C-alpha positions in Angstrom: -35.3 46.6 44.8 -38.3 48.1 43.1 -42.0 47.9 43.5 -43.6 44.6 42.2 -46.5 46.6 40.9 -44.3 48.3 38.3 -43.0 45.7 35.8 -39.6 46.2 34.2 -38.7 45.8 30.6 -37.2 42.4 29.9 -35.7 43.2 26.5 -33.5 45.8 24.8 -34.7 47.7 21.8 -32.3 48.4 18.9 -30.1 51.4 19.3 -31.2 53.0 16.1 -34.9 52.7 15.1 -34.6 52.9 11.3 -31.9 50.6 9.9 -33.1 49.0 6.7 -30.9 45.9 6.9 -31.9 45.2 10.5 -35.6 45.7 9.8 -35.4 43.2 6.8 -33.6 40.7 8.9 -36.1 41.1 11.8 -39.1 40.7 9.4 -37.6 37.4 8.0 -37.1 36.1 11.6 -40.7 37.0 12.4 -42.0 35.1 9.5 -39.7 32.1 10.0 -40.5 31.6 13.7 -44.1 32.9 13.7 -43.6 35.6 16.2 -46.4 38.1 16.8 -44.4 41.4 16.8 -40.9 42.9 17.2 -41.1 42.9 21.0 -41.3 39.1 21.1 -38.3 39.0 18.8 -36.3 41.4 20.9 -37.3 39.5 24.1 -36.0 36.2 22.5 -32.8 37.8 21.4 -32.2 39.2 24.9 -32.7 35.8 26.4 -30.2 34.2 23.9 -27.8 37.1 24.6 -27.9 36.3 28.3 -27.4 32.6 27.7 -24.4 33.2 25.5 -22.9 35.7 27.9 -23.3 33.2 30.8 -21.8 30.4 28.7 -18.7 32.5 27.9 -18.3 33.3 31.6 -18.6 29.6 32.6 -16.1 28.5 29.9 -13.6 31.1 31.0 -14.1 30.0 34.6 -13.4 26.3 33.7 -10.6 27.1 31.3 -8.6 29.7 33.3 -9.9 29.2 36.9 -11.3 31.9 39.1 -8.8 34.7 38.5 -11.1 37.5 39.7 -9.5 39.7 42.3 -10.6 39.1 45.9 -11.6 35.5 45.3 -9.8 32.6 46.9 -9.8 29.1 45.6 -10.6 26.5 48.2 -9.6 23.2 46.8 
């Protein structure tokens, strides 16, 4: 569960620190949205990534039903 005193990271850093194209794109996003630093950008991207992932899960659930093993439909 973890100790509440020790906060956890709420974002993912890029896998490779020195990619020119990614750095240029990040700098443009920082200027466009007025973000303070790259950490704010990565945090926003992580939140959007979670939203998109959850939306895809919900769309699959609606479209194909609950086809996960061990689950029973009660309707």
